[in-house]
C-alpha positions in Angstrom: 19.6 10.1 -19.4 19.1 13.3 -17.4 19.1 13.6 -13.7 15.3 14.1 -13.7 14.9 10.9 -15.6 17.0 8.9 -13.2 15.0 10.3 -10.2 11.7 9.4 -11.7 12.9 5.9 -12.7 14.4 5.2 -9.3 11.3 6.5 -7.6 9.1 4.3 -9.8 11.2 1.2 -9.4 11.6 1.7 -5.7 7.8 2.2 -5.1 7.0 -0.9 -7.1 9.6 -2.9 -5.2 8.3 -1.7 -1.9 4.7 -2.6 -2.9 5.9 -6.1 -4.0 7.8 -6.6 -0.7 4.7 -5.5 1.4 2.5 -7.9 -0.5 4.9 -10.8 -0.1 5.3 -10.2 3.6 1.5 -9.9 4.0 0.9 -13.3 2.2 3.8 -15.1 3.9 3.1 -13.8 7.5 1.9 -16.4 9.9 -1.5 -15.3 11.2 -2.4 -15.8 14.9 -5.5 -17.7 14.1 -5.6 -19.2 10.6 -9.1 -20.6 11.0 -10.5 -17.0 11.0 -8.3 -15.7 8.2 -8.2 -18.6 5.7 -11.2 -19.0 3.4 -12.3 -22.5 2.6 -14.5 -24.0 -0.1 -17.7 -25.7 1.0 -18.9 -28.0 -1.9 -22.3 -28.5 -0.4 -24.8 -26.0 -1.7 -28.3 -25.4 -0.2 -30.0 -27.0 -3.1 -28.1 -30.3 -2.7 -29.7 -33.1 -0.6 -27.9 -34.1 2.6 -27.8 -37.8 1.7 -27.8 -39.8 -1.5 -31.0 -41.6 -0.3 -32.9 -38.4 -0.9 -32.0 -38.4 -4.6 -34.9 -39.0 -7.0 -33.6 -41.5 -9.6 -37.0 -42.2 -11.3 -36.2 -40.3 -14.5 
């Protein structure tokens, strides 16, 4: 392989490795306040009744 090919390959592999390392560090970094940064799942939707007593079972 020519010198230009080696340079392009090393630049490409190096940039992808750097991007991967930055992503891993960003994911693994301990945030100061995880309650503000972590997204949760709320299973209650607005169309659901608050209690089971409100359900209409007369079908």
